[in-house]
C-alpha positions in Angstrom: 2.9 -22.7 -0.4 3.8 -21.0 -3.2 1.0 -21.8 -5.2 -1.6 -20.8 -2.7 0.2 -17.3 -2.7 -0.1 -17.1 -6.2 -3.5 -17.7 -5.7 -3.9 -15.3 -3.2 -1.9 -12.5 -4.9 -3.8 -13.3 -8.5 -7.3 -12.9 -6.4 -6.0 -9.8 -4.6 -5.0 -8.1 -8.3 -8.6 -8.7 -8.9 -10.0 -7.2 -5.9 -8.5 -3.7 -7.0 -10.4 -4.1 -10.1 -13.8 -4.8 -8.3 -13.1 -1.8 -5.8 -12.4 0.5 -8.6 -9.0 1.3 -7.3 -7.4 0.6 -11.0 -8.0 0.8 -14.6 -6.3 -0.4 -17.7 -3.2 -2.0 -16.0 -2.3 0.8 -13.3 -1.8 -0.9 -10.3 -0.2 -4.1 -8.6 -0.4 -6.3 -5.9 2.3 -8.7 -4.4 2.6 -11.3 -1.4 5.8 -12.5 0.2 6.4 -16.0 2.1 8.9 -14.9 4.9 9.9 -18.5 5.2 11.9 -18.9 1.8 12.1 -15.1 1.1 10.1 -15.4 -2.0 7.8 -12.6 -3.3 5.0 -13.3 -5.8 3.8 -10.1 -8.0 1.6 -9.3 -11.0 3.1 -9.5 -14.2 4.3 -6.0 -16.0 1.3 -5.0 -17.9 -1.0 -7.5 -18.4 -4.6 -7.1 -18.4 -6.6 -7.9 -15.3 -9.4 -9.6 -17.7 -6.6 -11.8 -19.4 -4.2 -12.9 -16.2 -4.5 -15.9 -14.5 -3.0 -17.2 -10.9 0.0 -18.9 -13.3 0.6 -15.6 -14.7 1.9 -14.3 -11.1 5.7 -13.9 -11.4 7.8 -15.6 -8.2 11.2 -13.3 -7.5 13.9 -13.4 -4.6 14.5 -10.3 -2.9 17.3 -9.4 -5.0 15.3 -9.3 -7.8 15.8 -12.5 -9.7 13.1 -14.4 -11.1 12.6 -17.8 -9.5 9.0 -18.8 -11.4 7.2 -17.3 -14.1 7.8 -16.6 -17.9 6.7 -13.2 -17.9 8.6 -10.0 -16.7 7.4 -8.8 -13.3 5.6 -5.5 -12.7 8.0 -3.0 -13.0 7.2 -1.5 -9.4 8.7 -5.0 -8.6 11.8 -3.2 -6.6 9.5 -1.2 -4.9 7.7 -3.7 -3.1 11.0 -5.6 -2.5 12.7 -2.9 -0.7 9.5 -2.5 1.5 9.7 -6.1 2.4 13.2 -5.5 3.6 12.2 -2.4 5.4 9.5 -3.5 7.1 9.7 -7.5 8.1 6.2 -7.7 9.3 4.6 -7.2 6.1 3.4 -9.7 4.4 1.4 -8.0 1.4 1.9 -4.8 -1.0 -0.3 -2.5 -2.9 0.1 0.2 -5.4 -2.5 2.0 -7.1 -3.3 5.6 -8.6 -6.5 5.5 -7.4 -8.1 9.0 -8.1 -8.5 10.7 -4.5 -5.4 9.4 -3.0 -3.3 10.2 -6.1 -4.5 13.8 -6.3 -3.1 14.1 -2.5 0.3 12.8 -3.7 0.3 14.9 -6.8 -0.1 17.6 -4.4 2.7 16.5 -2.1 0.5 16.7 1.0 -0.4 13.9 3.5 -3.9 13.2 3.9 -4.9 14.9 7.4 -6.7 13.0 9.9 -9.9 14.7 10.3 -12.1 12.6 11.7 -13.3 9.1 13.5 -13.1 7.1 9.8 -9.7 8.0 9.1 -8.7 7.4 12.8 -10.2 4.1 12.7 -7.7 2.7 10.2 -4.6 5.0 9.8 -3.0 6.4 13.4 -2.8 9.8 12.6 -2.0 11.8 9.1 -1.3 9.5 6.1 2.4 11.0 5.2 3.6 11.9 1.8 7.4 11.0 1.0 10.0 13.7 0.0 10.5 13.9 -3.6 13.1 11.6 -5.3 16.6 13.3 -6.4 17.2 13.8 -9.9 20.3 10.8 -9.1 17.6 8.9 -7.2 15.7 8.8 -10.3 18.1 8.1 -13.2 19.4 5.0 -11.1 17.5 2.4 -9.4 14.3 4.7 -9.5 11.8 2.0 -8.5 14.0 0.8 -5.5 14.8 3.9 -4.4 11.2 4.6 -4.4 10.8 2.1 -1.9 13.5 3.4 0.3 11.6 7.0 0.8 8.4 5.4 1.8 10.5 3.6 4.4 11.9 6.9 5.4 8.8 8.7 5.6 7.7 6.3 8.3 11.3 5.9 9.9 10.8 5.2 13.9 7.2 4.4 13.4 5.2 0.6 13.1 4.3 0.3 9.4 1.2 -1.7 10.8 -0.4 1.3 12.5 0.4 3.4 9.4 0.0 0.8 6.6 -0.1 3.6 3.9 2.1 6.2 2.1 1.8 8.7 -0.8 4.6 8.9 -3.0 5.4 12.5 -3.7 4.0 13.6 -7.5 3.4 9.5 -7.7 0.7 7.9 -5.8 -0.4 5.5 -2.7 1.4 2.5 -1.7 -0.4 0.1 0.9 0.5 -2.9 3.0 -0.6 -5.1 5.5 0.1 -8.7 7.1 -1.4 -10.4 3.9 -2.4 -9.6 0.6 -5.8 -9.1 1.1 -5.2 -7.0 4.0 -3.1 -4.6 1.8 -5.7 -4.2 -0.6 -8.4 -3.6 2.3 -5.9 -0.3 3.4 -5.8 0.4 -0.4 -10.1 0.6 -0.4 -10.0 2.5 3.0 -7.1 5.1 2.1 -9.0 6.3 -1.0 -12.1 6.6 0.8 -10.6 8.4 3.4 -8.6 10.4 0.8 -11.8 11.2 -1.0 -13.5 12.4 2.6 -10.4 14.6 3.5 -10.6 16.3 -0.2 -14.4 17.0 0.3 -13.7 18.2 4.0 -11.3 20.7 3.2 -13.3 22.1 0.4 -15.6 22.8 2.7 -14.3 24.6 5.7 -10.9 25.7 7.2 -10.5 22.6 9.3 -8.4 21.4 11.9 -6.8 17.7 12.5 -9.1 15.2 14.9 -8.6 16.2 18.4 -5.7 13.8 20.0 -7.9 12.0 22.6 -10.4 11.0 19.8 -7.9 9.9 17.6 -6.3 7.8 20.5 -9.8 6.1 21.1 -10.9 5.2 17.8 -7.8 3.7 16.5 -6.8 1.9 19.9 -10.6 0.5 20.2 -9.5 -1.4 16.7 -6.1 -2.0 17.1 -3.8 -3.2 19.8 -3.9 -5.5 22.8 -6.7 -3.8 24.4 -9.0 -3.4 21.3 -12.6 -4.1 21.9 -14.3 -3.6 18.4 -15.8 -6.6 17.0 -16.0 -10.1 17.9 -13.5 -12.2 20.1 -11.9 -14.8 17.9 
């Protein structure tokens, strides 16, 4: 099971490059095997051109390295915090994609202005509060995961599979590593569209009835978009 997860996580990391969401080593994907409680994540600072599936690092949710000779991503504690906070998710992505990061650096949520956004995210993509000096000094990366979870308190993380970390960048997640990458791709595109839209006019959020129609036709028990499996 872990060998397949390593391959899935490896390929998901390469998808970040293919979709133009990362440059250099600026991003990471992880996946979790819920049965064993073990997480697989990209190694820290390793070039996407050079890494292999065998380079993926296996840790437990306490941060102990179980398999691998390389150090896990420095963002691994954030991923671990998200897996602990959101039991339904199976993959996490972090990037510094340009437009989503611009909204994060502005410390502004991405408003839901139209149906493209509404098809994928059930409302504005939230931004976290800023971390305190104490949270930055001690357990910084893990505390980043906690403020992400706090930003979604009381909400289903699968209806809002993305949060912007204030002054930092986006994190996304999904049922699998591939789903988390998909959400990162869509997030960057809606962030770009929103930035263009607010530069053109003084706009308002999408009407609630239109948000509901577009989100719920693709998600939930009464969804009717696409083909039946």
